[in-house]
N, C-alpha and C positions, 0 to 999 in steps of 0.2 A: 361285480366287475369282471372282467374274459376270462378264461380260461387260460393256465400257466401256458407262457410261451417259452418255446428251444429256443428262442434270440434273448440270450443276454447277455453283457459281461462279465468278459471274467473275471473273477474275485483272489486275489492273493491270499494265502494260506494266512491263517491267524490276522489278517485284517478284517475289518469290517468291510460287506460290501459295497463298494463304494467308484467313483470316477466321473469322469465326464460326461455328455451325452452322446452316442453313438448315430456319428449323421450318416450313413449308412442308412439306416433306418426310419431317419426324420421325416414325413410331407406335411407338405401344406392343406390342411381341412378345411380349412374357416371355422373351426371351432372355437381356436384361442383367437385375439387378435393381435396384432403386431403393433408394440409399444414401442420401439426403436433403441430400451432399455435391456440390458440383460441383467435376468438375475439368477441365482442357484438355490434348491430346494437340499434339503435334508428330510429323508422318509424315514420314521421311528417305528417297528412295527416286529413283534417278537415272530410273527408266519413269515417267511421269506416267499411266500407263494403271495399275501397280500403287496408284501414290497415290490416287489417284480413286476407285478398288476398294474400297480401306480407307476412305476417308470417308464414303461413300455405306453402306456395312455399317453404322459406328459413328452416323451421323444416324439410320436409319430403328430403330436397338435398343435402343443408348444414352443414356436421358434425363440420366444422370450426366455424360457429357462435353459441355461446354456451349462447346466451343470449339477451333476445330483450325485447326493452322498447317501447311502442306508446305513443304520443301525438296528440290532436287533433287539436293543434293551436300554434304559435311560442313564445309565453308566456312559455306554458308547455316544449317547447322543451329547451330554457334555464335552467327552475328550473332544469326538469330529468339533463341535462348536468351537473348540477355545483356537482350534487348530487351524477350521478354513474358514469360519463365517459367515455360513449362510444365509442367504435374505429373509425366506421362510422356512417354517416347520410345519410338515404334518406327525405329530402325536399321537399313539395309540397310548389314551390315557391307563388302559392298564399293561402294564409287561413286568417280566421278572424284577427283581430286584429292587431298582428306580426307576418307580412308574415314570406315565408321562405327566401326571402332574407336579409330581416332585421335580421332575427334570426340570418343569417350564418354571416354576418358583426360581431353581439356581440359573437358571440362564437369564431369568429379567435382572437378578441380580448384574449379572455381566453386561448385559445388552439390553437397557428399558425399553427399546423400540422395535429386537426382532419381534417378525409377525409367525404367528402361532395358530393351527389350523388341529382340534383336539381330532381322532378317529374315534369312532365309540362304536358299540353294538346299543343294541336299544335298552336294555337292561341297564344300563352303568347311566341313564342318563340322571341319577339322584347324584353325578359327581358334577352335573352343569352348575350348582350354585359356587363350589370352589374354583370348577373351569374360569366361570366370568368373574371371580374378585380378581383369580393369577391376571386374568386381561387374554381375552383371546378374538380373532378376527371374526373365527365360525368354526361348525361341527361340521363332520361327514358322519352320516351314517352309515356303519357297514352291515351288507355287502354294498357298496356306493356304483350306480351307473358311471360310464364315460362322460355323461353330459354334466354329472355331479361336480365332478371332482374338477372339471375344467370350467364350470361355472364359479367355484370357490377360487378358485389358479388366476382366471378374468378378475375377478373384486379383489383380491388382494394385491396383485402388481399394480392395478389402477390404483392403489391406495398407496403402493410404493411410489408410483411413480408420479401421484400429487405429491407426498411429501419432497422427492427429490427435487420435482420441479421448486418448493417451496425454498427450501434451501439452497440450490441453486439464486433463485431471487433474492435471497437474503445476503447470499457473497457478494454476488453483483452491487446490490445497496451498500454496504459495506468497505470493498474496493473501493466505490466511488467515492462514498464521503470519505476514505482515507486521502484517496487523492487530491479531494475540495482543500480537506484539511492541509493536508502537507503544500498546496498552493497557496493558501492562504497564509502560512508560516511562513513562507517563502516571501511573499506580495510583504508580508509585515515588514521581517528586517529590511526589504529591500526599501519600502517607501522611510523607516526611521533612519536610514543611513541616508535617504536622497536631502531628505529637509527636518528641520523638526517641529515637532506636534504637542499640541498642548499635552499638560501632564494627565488629565483626564480622561483626554481621547487614548495616550499608551496605555491606562491603567485597563481600559475598557479593552482594548484587543487583550491585554494578557488575562482580564477574568477569561475571553472567550476560550482562549489555552490552556485553561486553568495553572496559570504560572503565577504565585506568588513570589515579586519581585522582591528581593532585600539586597543584593549584590550585584553586580554586572563588571563584566570585562569584554571586550572588543577586539577581536583576533583579525587577522591579515594573513593569510597566506599564499606565498607564492612558488611555484615549483621552477629551480634554476636546470632550466631544459639544456643550458650550456654546459653545464660538470656532470650532465647524463651520459652515459656509457655509450648510448647508441646516438648518433644525429638525427633527431627529431627536426623535421624541417614543415612539415604541411600540418593544416589546423584541426583535422579533425585527428591526427597523431597527437598532440599537445592537447584540444579538448577528454579526449580518452585519458591522455596520464593524469590530468588534474581533477578529473573525477574518480579514478579509481585513489588519488587520496584523500580526496574528499572522503570517501566512501573510509578508506578506513581511519582517518581521524574521529570521525562520526561513532563508528563501532567503540574505537578507544575511550570516548568520553561516555561511552553506554556502560562501557563495562567498570568505568568510574561513576558511574550513577549520578553524573554530571546533566542538569538540563543544559540546553544549550537551541538555539536555531539558526540557519546557515544560508548562506545567500552565493551567489556563483553569480560574477558580474567580470567578463571578460577571460583576462589572464589570470586571475586571482579568485579568492572566498574568502568570505567572511564569518566569523564563528563568533555569536555571541554566547558569552559564556555564564549561567544563573547558578552559582553555588546555591545552594538551600541545602537544610537540614539532611537531606539523604546524603549529601557528597559526602567523600571519603573523606575530605578535607576541607576547610571553610575558606581559604586563601586568601585568607585577607593580610598577609607580606607578602613584600616584592620577592623574595627568596622562593615561597612557594609558589607564585603565577609563573616565575621565572622557570621556575623544574618542573613545571605542571605543560609548558608546550614545549621545551627543550625535553623532555620525555616523548611528547609525539611527535615531533620533526625525529628522533632517533628512532624511534618503530616505523617511522615512514622508509626510512633510508635504509633501515636494516631490513624488512618486509620484502618493499616493493623497489628500493634500489633508486629512490628518488630521493633528489637532496632538495632541502624547503630552506626559504627562509621568509620568519614569521613577525610580522610587528604587531606589537601590545600597545592597547592604551591604559590610560590608568584607570583604577579600579573607580568604581561611581552605585551611588547610593538610591540617584534620584533616574528615574526612567527615562528622563527626558533630555540628560544627558549623553543620550546615546548618540545623538547627532554629531555631538564635539567629539565623543570619544572616536569616531571614524576619522575626523580627520586627523587624531592624534595616532592611531596606528597606523594610515598611510606612511604621518610624516617618519615613525618609528622604520618602517620597513624601509624607506628610501634610505636609511641608517646603514643596512645590512653590507656589508662586503666582503662575503665571503661563503660559501654554503652551510648549510643548515647551521646557520644561524640568527638567534633569538634576540629580537632588539626591543627593547623596556623604554616605551615615550617618559623622556627624561624630567617631565611633569611629575610621573609615580613617584620620583626622587625626592623632588624640589618642591611637590606640595602646591605651589601656585601657578597658574597656565599664563602667560602674561600674552595680555590679546594687544595684537598689531593696531595702528592707530587706523590705516587701511580694512580692517574689518566692516568699520558702516559704509565703505564702497562695497565691500564683497554684500553685503546684507544688503543695500541697494539695488545691486545686479542680481541675486537672487529674487527679491520682491518683485523687480520686472519681469523676471521672467514668469513667475506666478500669476502676473497678470496679464502677459502678452503674446504668453508660448502657443499662441495661435496664429500667430502673425508671423511676417519672414523679419529672424535675428539670425545677426552675423557678427562674428568677431570681433572685429572691425565697428559694425553700429553698437554693440554693448559696449567696447572699451572709448568709445565717443561720450557713449552715455555717461559713462562714469568720470568722463575727464581725465583715462589716463591713455598710456599709448598701447595697442594692442599688443608688443611684445611681454612689459610689465604687469599688464592685467593676465594675460596669460599667465605667468610663473605667479600671483600672487594668490589669483583664483585655486588654484590646483594645489599649491600650499595649503589653502584653507580646508578647499572640500575634498582635497584626495582623488581626486580624476577632474580632468583638463574640462573646458568650458564646455567644448564641443559634446564631448560624452554625457555631460552634467544633463547640457540640456537634452540630447534624445531620451534620456533614461526619465526625465520629467515628462517630457508629450508622451512616451510610452504607457508610463502609469499611466497616466490622465485617460491615453486611449484605453487601456483597460477598464477602466471604470466607465465611459461608455459604452463597451462590445459587452457589459453585462444590461445595456438594453437591447431587445432585438428589433426596435423601432428604427434604428441606424444602420446605414449600412457600411460597410469597410470604407467606401469612397469617401460618404460624407463624414466617416469617423476622421481619416485621411486630411481632410481638409481644413476640420474643424479643430487637429492640434499641432496645425503648422505644416504639413506635406503636402503639395501642391499634386505630387504625383502620386497614387497607391502603391506602385509598385516599389517604387523606393519607401513608402512608409512600410511595407510587409516586408522589405529585407533588412531593414532597421529592425522591428520588431523580433522576426526572428535569430537574428544577431543577438539582441540582448536576453530574449524569454527562450531562444532556443524551440520554436515552433510557430506556425504562422497567426495573425490574428484572426482566421476562420479556425483552425486549430483552435487555437484560446478559448473562443466564442463556446466552442460545440463540449470543450470539456465543462466549461461554467455553467452554462445552460442545459444540457443535457439536450432533451427534446422542444424544450422551450421555443425556439428560435423555429423551428419546423409547427409545430403549434400555430403560433405569431401570424406565419406567413400564411398558412392555411388558411386562417381564420381570416386574412385581410381580401382574401381571392372570394372569399362568398362575402 
């Protein structure tokens, strides 16, 4: 080690000798590599000269160490570590009071991943076995050369770089998995709302999401913008308010430990309530259901100043009933007349659903869309197909499905497009034509309006890097 240096950072009386690296004496010597990451170091030795020498070497040669503290005994090491959480520890094995070995044992309990390097004299190597058992990154034999100190720091910071990279990779993977999981959840409710699915298919979807279905209630929420104290005219402002409202409802349901699925659609959002054994209530009575949604509407108005209208379906115990519940919730919503009003579908009280004779014609229309969505379909042609006037067909279609004919057709085509977008062999233009849009630009506008992102953005989110890999493979 070098001789005692006159250049040292001033120490406050009564405090351990510590502080940030001094920038006026740091020089680029090439002895320590540039890592791009910054780390902190705690040097513990009962000899002040040894501590200052290590500090000087590191400050002059290692730009990746941006902060250094030092301590003269093991007790100070523990105190500084609890307060500052350094990344690397240089510990003298033998110090008065709490030794370096004893301090290392205690710190391993606080932070098992901390990097430890022991400073030791030759005759102290009988402690090596104990040090290895604790978990040590390296030893530095005193007196050590500058090169040896820098070599050890190089090795330890490289390990820390690799560790941070692994953590960053894991976090990226977790974030992506969460995004895909949320996307799948939203798509599932959208699909269940859009069309009836076989019971076995619904059960499979729920199993993927770890949902044990026993009871469901579907509600549709709509912000009463007309009653909002500030005039809201622009679509972005309305969308922002609706999403703030939706987030508040989600947090309130989470606080009640109620499982749910959410899907937003134009000016409303749907919430599928799935009460289970962990819920605060079972919600088996009309009064409990009414109170739940009334309390949600009240909280939103109180905290956000947003008046709501809420339509609620009947309680159902079969997952394949979700599609029917969607129509009930929309019908109940249309029965609301004033702000902050919660309306329960009448069938909940009456117990029996009266199925109109025209239901068969609506099913015929839905079946036609499922088979011919890739072709040109208009309201007039569809009404003619089921032998009804355009006006009457439009009216009963919305009463049954909860959405207009054009909206239903657009939603169905977009759902089919999303399936094709998962296959990188299809171009956006080809998909546009296959789902019934001759103009790709118009298809993109419809897709973005319904999904909140373009087809290309949706594909990138779902496929990750698979699309680029597929294109590169085709080039070769």
